[in-house]
C-alpha positions in Angstrom: -89.6 2.3 -19.7 -86.6 0.0 -19.1 -84.6 0.6 -16.0 -81.0 1.6 -16.1 -78.6 -1.1 -16.9 -76.3 -2.4 -14.1 -72.9 -0.7 -14.1 -69.9 -3.1 -14.2 -66.2 -2.6 -14.7 -65.2 -3.5 -18.3 -62.6 -6.3 -18.6 -59.1 -5.4 -19.7 -58.5 -5.5 -23.4 -56.8 -8.2 -25.3 -53.1 -8.9 -25.4 -50.7 -6.2 -26.7 -53.2 -3.3 -26.1 -52.7 -1.0 -23.2 -55.1 1.6 -21.9 -56.1 3.2 -18.6 -58.4 1.2 -16.4 -61.7 3.1 -15.7 -62.7 4.0 -12.2 -64.3 1.2 -10.1 -68.1 1.2 -9.8 -67.9 -0.4 -6.3 -69.1 -3.7 -7.5 -67.2 -6.8 -8.3 -67.8 -8.4 -11.7 -66.2 -11.3 -13.5 -65.7 -11.4 -17.2 -65.5 -14.4 -19.5 -62.4 -12.9 -21.1 -60.4 -13.4 -18.0 -60.6 -17.2 -18.5 -57.7 -17.5 -20.7 -57.4 -20.9 -22.3 -54.3 -23.0 -21.8 -54.1 -23.4 -25.6 -53.7 -19.7 -26.2 -51.2 -19.5 -23.3 -49.2 -22.3 -24.8 -49.3 -20.6 -28.2 -47.8 -17.4 -26.7 -45.1 -19.5 -25.0 -44.2 -21.3 -28.3 -43.7 -18.0 -30.1 -40.6 -17.2 -28.1 -39.1 -20.7 -28.1 -36.4 -19.5 -30.4 -34.9 -17.0 -28.0 -32.3 -19.4 -26.7 -34.2 -21.6 -24.2 -33.1 -25.2 -24.1 -35.3 -28.1 -25.1 -35.1 -29.5 -21.6 -36.4 -26.4 -20.0 -39.2 -26.1 -22.6 -40.3 -29.7 -22.0 -40.3 -29.2 -18.2 -42.3 -26.0 -18.5 -44.7 -27.5 -20.9 -45.6 -30.4 -18.5 -46.1 -28.1 -15.5 -47.6 -25.2 -17.5 -45.0 -22.9 -15.9 -43.4 -19.9 -17.6 -39.7 -19.0 -17.1 -38.4 -16.0 -18.9 -35.1 -15.7 -17.1 -33.0 -16.9 -20.1 -34.9 -14.9 -22.8 -33.1 -12.1 -24.6 -34.2 -8.5 -23.8 -35.3 -7.5 -27.3 -38.7 -6.2 -28.6 -40.2 -9.6 -29.1 -39.3 -10.7 -25.5 -40.7 -7.5 -24.0 -43.9 -8.1 -25.9 -44.3 -11.6 -24.5 -43.3 -10.4 -21.0 -46.1 -7.8 -21.1 -48.5 -10.4 -22.3 -47.5 -12.7 -19.5 -48.0 -10.1 -16.9 -51.6 -9.7 -18.0 -52.3 -13.5 -17.7 -53.9 -14.6 -14.4 -52.0 -17.8 -14.5 -48.8 -15.7 -14.0 -50.1 -14.4 -10.7 -50.6 -17.9 -9.2 -47.8 -19.8 -10.9 -44.5 -20.3 -8.8 -41.2 -19.3 -10.4 -38.9 -22.0 -11.6 -35.9 -21.3 -9.4 -34.2 -24.5 -10.5 -33.5 -23.1 -14.0 -32.0 -19.8 -12.7 -28.3 -19.3 -13.0 -26.4 -19.9 -9.7 -24.8 -16.9 -7.9 -21.1 -16.3 -8.6 -18.9 -18.0 -6.1 -16.4 -15.9 -4.1 -12.8 -15.9 -5.4 -10.7 -18.6 -3.8 -7.7 -16.4 -2.7 -6.2 -19.1 -0.5 -6.2 -21.4 -3.5 -3.5 -19.3 -5.1 0.1 -20.5 -4.7 1.9 -19.0 -1.7 4.3 -17.1 -4.0 1.5 -15.4 -5.8 -0.2 -14.4 -2.5 3.1 -13.0 -1.2 3.4 -10.8 -4.3 -0.1 -9.5 -3.6 0.8 -8.8 0.0 3.8 -6.9 -1.2 1.7 -4.7 -3.5 -0.8 -3.7 -0.9 1.4 -3.5 2.2 4.8 -2.3 1.1 5.1 1.5 0.3 7.9 3.4 -1.6 8.8 5.5 1.4 10.3 5.1 4.9 7.9 4.6 7.8 8.9 6.8 10.7 8.1 5.2 14.0 8.5 6.9 17.4 8.3 5.2 20.8 6.0 6.1 23.6 7.6 7.7 26.6 6.7 9.4 29.9 5.2 12.9 29.4 7.5 15.8 29.8 5.0 17.6 32.0 2.4 16.7 34.6 -1.0 16.0 33.3 -2.6 18.4 35.9 -0.3 21.3 35.3 1.7 22.1 32.2 4.1 24.1 34.3 5.1 21.1 36.4 7.8 19.5 34.3 9.1 15.9 34.9 12.8 15.8 35.8 15.1 14.4 33.0 16.1 11.5 35.2 12.5 10.5 35.7 11.7 10.4 32.0 11.8 6.9 30.5 10.6 5.1 27.4 7.4 3.0 27.3 6.8 -0.1 25.2 4.8 0.6 22.0 4.6 3.0 19.1 3.5 6.5 19.7 2.9 7.2 16.0 4.0 5.8 12.6 4.0 8.1 9.6 5.4 7.7 6.2 7.9 10.1 4.7 8.6 10.3 1.0 11.4 12.8 0.6 14.2 14.4 2.8 12.9 17.3 4.8 9.4 16.5 3.4 6.0 16.3 5.1 5.1 13.1 7.0 1.7 11.6 6.3 -0.4 8.6 7.1 0.4 5.2 5.7 -3.1 4.9 4.2 -2.5 8.0 2.0 -0.8 5.6 -0.5 -3.4 4.5 -3.1 -2.1 1.0 -3.2 -1.8 0.5 0.6 -4.6 -1.5 2.3 -3.8 -2.3 5.9 -7.2 -4.1 6.1 -5.5 -7.1 4.5 -4.3 -8.0 7.9 -7.8 -8.4 9.3 -9.2 -10.8 6.8 -8.4 -14.0 8.5 -5.8 -15.5 10.9 -3.9 -17.3 8.2 -3.7 -14.2 5.9 -2.6 -12.2 8.9 0.2 -14.6 9.6 1.4 -14.5 6.0 1.0 -10.8 5.4 2.6 -9.5 8.6 5.9 -11.0 7.7 5.8 -9.2 4.4 4.8 -5.9 5.8 7.4 -5.9 8.6 10.3 -7.4 6.6 10.0 -5.5 3.3 9.1 -2.0 4.6 11.9 0.3 5.8 11.3 1.7 9.3 13.1 4.8 10.5 13.9 5.1 14.2 15.3 8.1 15.9 19.1 8.3 15.9 20.3 7.2 19.4 22.9 9.2 21.2 24.1 9.3 24.8 22.5 12.7 25.6 19.0 11.6 24.7 16.1 12.2 27.1 14.6 9.7 27.8 17.9 7.7 27.6 18.4 5.0 24.9 17.1 1.6 25.9 16.6 -1.0 23.3 15.4 -3.5 25.9 12.1 -1.8 25.9 10.4 -2.9 22.7 9.2 -0.4 20.1 7.1 -2.7 18.0 4.3 -5.0 19.3 5.0 -8.4 20.7 6.2 -11.0 18.1 6.4 -8.3 15.4 9.8 -6.7 16.3 11.6 -9.9 15.4 10.2 -9.6 11.9 11.8 -6.2 11.1 14.7 -6.6 8.6 15.3 -3.0 7.5 15.9 0.0 9.7 16.9 3.5 8.8 18.5 6.3 10.8 18.6 9.8 9.5 21.4 12.1 10.7 22.6 15.7 9.9 26.0 15.3 11.4 28.5 12.7 12.5 28.0 13.3 16.2 24.7 11.5 16.2 26.3 8.3 14.8 29.0 8.0 17.6 26.8 6.0 20.0 25.6 3.7 17.3 28.9 3.0 15.7 31.0 2.8 18.9 32.6 -0.5 19.6 31.2 -0.5 23.1 27.5 -1.2 22.9 25.6 0.7 20.3 25.1 -1.5 17.2 25.3 -4.7 19.4 22.1 -3.6 21.3 20.3 -2.8 18.1 21.1 -6.2 16.7 20.0 -7.9 19.9 16.7 -6.0 19.9 16.0 -6.8 16.2 17.4 -10.4 15.7 16.1 -10.6 12.0 17.8 -7.3 11.1 19.6 -7.5 7.8 20.4 -3.8 7.0 20.7 -0.7 9.0 21.0 2.3 6.6 22.4 5.6 8.0 21.2 8.4 5.7 23.4 11.5 5.9 21.1 14.3 5.0 22.5 17.6 3.5 21.0 20.8 2.3 23.5 21.5 -0.5 27.3 21.3 -1.3 27.8 25.1 -1.0 27.4 25.5 2.8 28.0 23.8 6.1 29.2 20.2 6.2 28.3 19.7 2.5 30.9 22.3 1.4 33.6 20.6 3.5 32.9 17.2 1.9 32.6 18.4 -1.7 35.2 17.0 -4.2 37.7 19.6 -5.3 38.6 20.3 -8.9 41.4 18.0 -10.3 41.2 15.9 -7.1 41.9 12.2 -7.8 39.1 9.9 -6.8 41.3 7.7 -4.5 42.6 10.8 -2.6 39.1 12.2 -2.4 37.8 9.0 -0.7 40.6 8.9 1.7 40.0 12.6 2.7 36.4 11.8 3.4 37.5 8.9 5.5 39.6 11.2 7.6 36.7 13.6 8.0 34.4 10.7 9.2 37.2 9.6 11.6 37.3 13.0 13.2 33.5 13.1 13.5 33.0 9.6 14.8 36.1 9.6 17.1 37.7 6.2 17.3 35.6 3.7 15.4 36.9 0.2 14.4 35.3 -2.8 12.6 31.8 -1.5 11.9 29.5 -4.4 11.1 28.9 -5.2 7.5 25.1 -4.8 7.8 25.4 -1.1 8.5 25.5 1.1 5.4 25.7 4.8 4.7 23.9 6.8 2.0 23.8 10.5 1.2 20.7 12.4 0.3 20.0 16.1 -0.2 16.8 18.0 0.7 13.9 17.1 -1.6 15.3 13.8 -2.8 13.5 10.5 -2.4 14.5 8.0 0.3 13.8 5.1 -2.0 16.7 6.2 -4.3 19.1 5.9 -1.4 17.7 2.5 -0.2 17.9 1.1 -3.7 21.6 2.3 -4.2 23.5 -0.4 -2.3 26.5 -1.6 -4.3 26.5 0.6 -7.4 29.8 1.6 -8.8 30.6 5.1 -10.0 29.5 5.3 -13.6 28.9 9.0 -14.1 32.5 10.1 -14.6 32.0 11.5 -18.1 29.0 13.4 -16.9 31.0 14.9 -14.1 33.7 16.1 -16.5 31.2 17.4 -19.0 29.3 19.4 -16.2 32.5 20.9 -15.0 33.6 21.9 -18.5 30.3 23.6 -19.2 30.6 25.7 -16.0 26.9 25.8 -15.4 25.9 26.4 -11.8 23.1 23.8 -11.8 25.2 21.1 -13.5 28.1 21.8 -11.2 25.9 21.4 -8.2 24.5 18.2 -9.6 28.0 16.9 -10.3 29.3 17.7 -6.8 26.2 16.0 -5.3 26.7 12.9 -7.4 30.4 12.7 -6.4 29.5 13.0 -2.7 26.8 10.4 -2.9 29.3 7.9 -4.2 32.4 9.0 -2.3 31.1 9.1 1.3 29.7 5.6 1.3 33.0 4.3 -0.1 34.8 6.2 2.7 32.4 4.6 5.2 33.2 1.1 4.0 36.9 1.6 5.0 35.8 1.4 8.6 34.5 -2.1 8.1 36.6 -5.2 8.5 38.6 -5.7 5.3 37.1 -2.5 3.8 39.1 -0.9 1.0 38.7 2.0 -1.3 37.2 1.0 -4.6 38.9 2.7 -7.6 36.3 3.8 -10.0 36.6 3.0 -13.7 35.4 6.5 -14.5 37.8 8.2 -12.2 37.6 12.0 -12.4 41.0 13.6 -12.8 
């Protein structure tokens, strides 16, 4: 009786046929079918030569008997050859041809762009359609150890640096972080030293920064000699905004003694200082007093507003031309006031139509529009050579 035959692991089946490998018998065995001939391997390689591989790569691979499938298309035929190659023992020991692989994409040469294009990109990611409210650091109002031990007003003083900087979109609206704008990316300043040098001038010169309205009774006292912005940055600021709810807050700034001169000295690159006169409506408070009356001629209306400002501001002469005034009501955007610089009154027919209709909403809108245009014109009369501009659409 013949003894039991020796157990051996059967070899894998031929190309293109897949099946599960049986469990190992614990013995190693070699099969003749593992010795794949180079001719058969070359035949499998030639079958896919039409998949877009160049003649140069084919010749190099033929001489070295290497296989490189990096440039083959991922269709059914290519997948078949790839599975065939994975079963070939030569694939396990043959190095990959890294020379024929596509090079990695190079990083975008941002600094290769013209300076004007880079500046437009800086403007898109660093300039926001709102005002940035900056407040200065100061000595605490109370002792750190006891909240009941208050610091005397005469001992309170300003400190150099920004306590906080928050963006504000509308009048009487909520303040929020600069990063809340989807287009804003302050990280641009941290890319490199050259980009930082180019981008900071755009950020500080094109944004509008709101500072607190200075007046003589402030605590701590007004002192523009103490810098608000970091070193070498304050000299880049070109646009400042001051929001007020009455004429009294503008007396210190517009007085001929020291106010605006100190501001200009602290911000040497300052081009415009916009005083935004904020109002709730034209039906109450100061707004009602400044509203245009029915059948009041435009020139007389502007002169009346000039007299009201003269009473509020006391004696003011020769306001610098770089100080402007704009009027905004609660809920309106600051950008609208900042963009309105030298527009003439063009809504005369609209005002007459609104008054004729007698609608409350239209009447309020007409009164607001007249006040927005009339008060800045009255403010211009305080400037040297200022005069009242007669509107082509004058309302009778």
